[in-house]
VOBA-1610 file (N, C-alpha, C; in pm, whole numbers, padded with zeros to 5 digits, always signed):
BEGIN
Met+01883-00120-02007Met+02037-00188-01968Met+01964-00268-01826Tyr+02018-00381-01822Tyr+01992-00409-01682Tyr+02069-00436-01633Phe+02116-00443-01470Phe+02189-00496-01395Phe+02173-00580-01284Thr+02265-00680-01258Thr+02206-00782-01110Thr+02188-00708-00982Lys+02131-00771-00912Lys+02074-00700-00753Lys+02201-00688-00706Lys+02190-00567-00646Lys+02365-00558-00573Lys+02422-00513-00615Ser+02414-00422-00725Ser+02525-00368-00801Ser+02545-00256-00744Lys+02659-00224-00753Lys+02701-00086-00668Lys+02702-00006-00793Ala+02610+00108-00756Ala+02647+00204-00792Ala+02663+00333-00712Leu+02709+00451-00794Leu+02676+00613-00718Leu+02627+00672-00795Val+02535+00822-00718Val+02426+00825-00763Val+02487+00988-00722Ile+02531+01078-00815Ile+02583+01201-00822Ile+02466+01311-00842Glu+02440+01390-00725Glu+02335+01521-00784Glu+02464+01635-00814Ala+02421+01677-00985Ala+02505+01795-00966Ala+02487+01953-00950Phe+02496+02059-00933Phe+02501+02188-00877Phe+02380+02235-00967Asp+02370+02192-01081Asp+02272+02255-01155Asp+02145+02155-01147Gly+02132+02042-01072Gly+01989+01952-01057Gly+01993+01876-01106Asn+02088+01800-01222Asn+02062+01674-01297Asn+02148+01568-01235Ile+02111+01491-01232Ile+02145+01366-01170Ile+02207+01251-01260Tyr+02299+01230-01181Tyr+02415+01107-01269Tyr+02408+01025-01181Ile+02429+00889-01248Ile+02441+00736-01184Ile+02563+00673-01249Asn+02666+00656-01196Asn+02766+00575-01230Asn+02787+00412-01160Ile+02764+00344-01265Ile+02794+00215-01238Ile+02899+00111-01369Glu+02966+00060-01318Glu+03051-00039-01390Glu+03146+00077-01479Asp+03200+00170-01394Asp+03243+00309-01484Asp+03209+00382-01602Lys+03066+00352-01599Lys+02975+00388-01700Lys+02892+00532-01629Ile+02876+00617-01686Ile+02789+00762-01609Ile+02642+00753-01715Tyr+02567+00766-01629Tyr+02409+00746-01698Tyr+02366+00898-01665Ser+02262+00941-01748Ser+02192+01032-01659Ser+02079+01049-01651Ser+02026+01043-01548Ser+01862+01070-01489Ser+01871+01174-01457Arg+01693+01184-01470Arg+01606+01298-01424Arg+01514+01220-01292Met+01459+01325-01242Met+01320+01283-01113Met+01211+01356-01146Leu+01106+01237-01120Leu+01011+01262-01164Leu+00922+01312-01060Leu+00841+01478-01079Leu+00805+01503-00961Leu+00708+01490-00939Thr+00595+01408-01046Thr+00476+01315-00998Thr+00471+01207-01057His+00450+01083-01040His+00405+00905-01085His+00271+00873-01047Glu+00213+00791-01179Glu+00075+00734-01177Glu+00131+00637-01101Ile+00042+00521-00987Ile+00102+00372-01016Ile+00112+00325-01093Tyr-00026+00322-01196Tyr-00078+00230-01335Tyr-00078+00344-01431Ser-00053+00309-01535Ser-00016+00361-01705Ser-00193+00358-01696Lys-00182+00434-01772Lys-00312+00472-01840Lys-00349+00337-01953Glu-00232+00363-02042Glu-00213+00285-02187Glu-00251+00142-02107Phe-00138+00099-02044Phe-00089-00033-02014Phe-00181-00127-01966Asp-00203-00057-01837Asp-00278-00130-01714Asp-00411-00149-01715Gln-00490-00210-01677Gln-00592-00216-01673Gln-00692-00123-01516Pro-00799-00073-01536Pro-00799+00046-01405Pro-00854-00064-01299Lys-00757-00105-01149Lys-00795-00148-01090Lys-00932-00076-00975Glu-01033-00166-00960Glu-01143-00143-00889Glu-01101-00148-00729Gly-01179-00055-00660Gly-01135+00012-00539Gly-01169-00115-00447Lys-01110-00106-00342Lys-01108-00220-00248Lys-01295-00231-00188Lys-01358-00319-00166Lys-01434-00363-00135Lys-01467-00356+00042Glu-01537-00279+00115Glu-01562-00257+00233Glu-01563-00372+00294Lys-01561-00453+00385Lys-01575-00559+00472Lys-01686-00512+00555Arg-01830-00583+00589Arg-01910-00558+00692Arg-01842-00568+00802Lys-01847-00505+00909Lys-01805-00574+01022Lys-01971-00665+01096Tyr-01938-00752+01130Tyr-02001-00873+01203Tyr-02009-00802+01361Ile-02139-00742+01348Ile-02186-00744+01496Ile-02299-00836+01522Pro-02244-00965+01620Pro-02345-01064+01711Pro-02474-01012+01699Pro-02577-01084+01668Pro-02719-01067+01684Pro-02750-01048+01888Gln-02858-00962+01940Gln-02859-00936+02061Gln-02891-01090+02134Ser-02947-01186+02069Ser-02928-01327+02163Ser-02789-01393+02150His-02671-01321+02133His-02516-01391+02177His-02509-01405+02299Pro-02458-01547+02362Pro-02458-01484+02513Pro-02380-01398+02549Trp-02247-01395+02429Trp-02136-01260+02515Trp-02205-01104+02493Lys-02281-01101+02401Lys-02364-00963+02325Lys-02451-00969+02438Leu-02504-01053+02496Leu-02630-01011+02593Leu-02549-01002+02687Ala-02449-01059+02765Ala-02408-00988+02872Ala-02361-00853+02902Ser-02294-00838+02799Ser-02230-00677+02781Ser-02351-00571+02790Phe-02449-00628+02717Phe-02592-00512+02742Phe-02649-00546+02856Glu-02625-00619+02949Glu-02667-00650+03096Glu-02611-00538+03127Lys-02467-00550+03158Lys-02379-00520+03251Lys-02403-00339+03198Tyr-02405-00291+03045Tyr-02462-00236+03018Tyr-02570-00093+03117Leu-02659-00195+03098Leu-02777-00155+03168Leu-02796-00155+03296Arg-02688-00230+03362Arg-02688-00222+03508Arg-02571-00080+03569Arg-02505-00045+03477Arg-02448+00092+03464Arg-02507+00191+03509Ile-02620+00185+03363Ile-02728+00328+03390Ile-02881+00297+03471Gly-02854+00164+03518Gly-02955+00204+03665Gly-03062+00155+03606Lys-03074+00025+03508Lys-03201-00013+03443Lys-03187-00110+03418Thr-03280-00240+03439Thr-03291-00376+03430Thr-03354-00476+03259Leu-03374-00536+03206Leu-03342-00569+03076Leu-03500-00572+03086Leu-03558-00581+03160Leu-03748-00587+03138Leu-03768-00460+03124Glu-03701-00394+03194Glu-03709-00260+03178Glu-03724-00175+03057Tyr-03633-00205+03007Tyr-03564-00188+02920Tyr-03671-00213+02811Gln-03693-00344+02772Gln-03758-00385+02691Gln-03920-00356+02678Ala-03941-00295+02786Ala-04083-00223+02829Ala-04056-00093+02749Glu-03994-00031+02796Glu-03973+00086+02706Glu-03962+00123+02619Asn-03901+00021+02525Asn-03869-00012+02349Asn-03988-00065+02314Ser-04149-00148+02370Ser-04201-00163+02307Ser-04361-00087+02362Ala-04342-00046+02422Ala-04426+00107+02363Ala-04407+00264+02361
//
C-alpha cells in the first residue's frame, strides 16, 4: 500500500514487542529488522568501492612549495645549498 507524503500515522509498540501502525483508521502490523543490507544481493548490481583520489603535491620547484621549504630549513638552521650538498653526497 502506498500513502501520500506527510500522511499522519500513529506508531504503537505493544508490551509484547510487536509494532502496530495506525494510518487512516486501519491498523497494520510491522516488525523491526535486526540487521539490513543497503543493497540486495538478488536485485542490485554490486557497487564498486570508491576510488581514492591522489592528493596533489606540487613539485619542489613550485614557488609556494620552495618558500615553505626554505622556511623549514631556516627553522632547523640550514640553507638550501647545505641541504642540497647533504643529499647529493
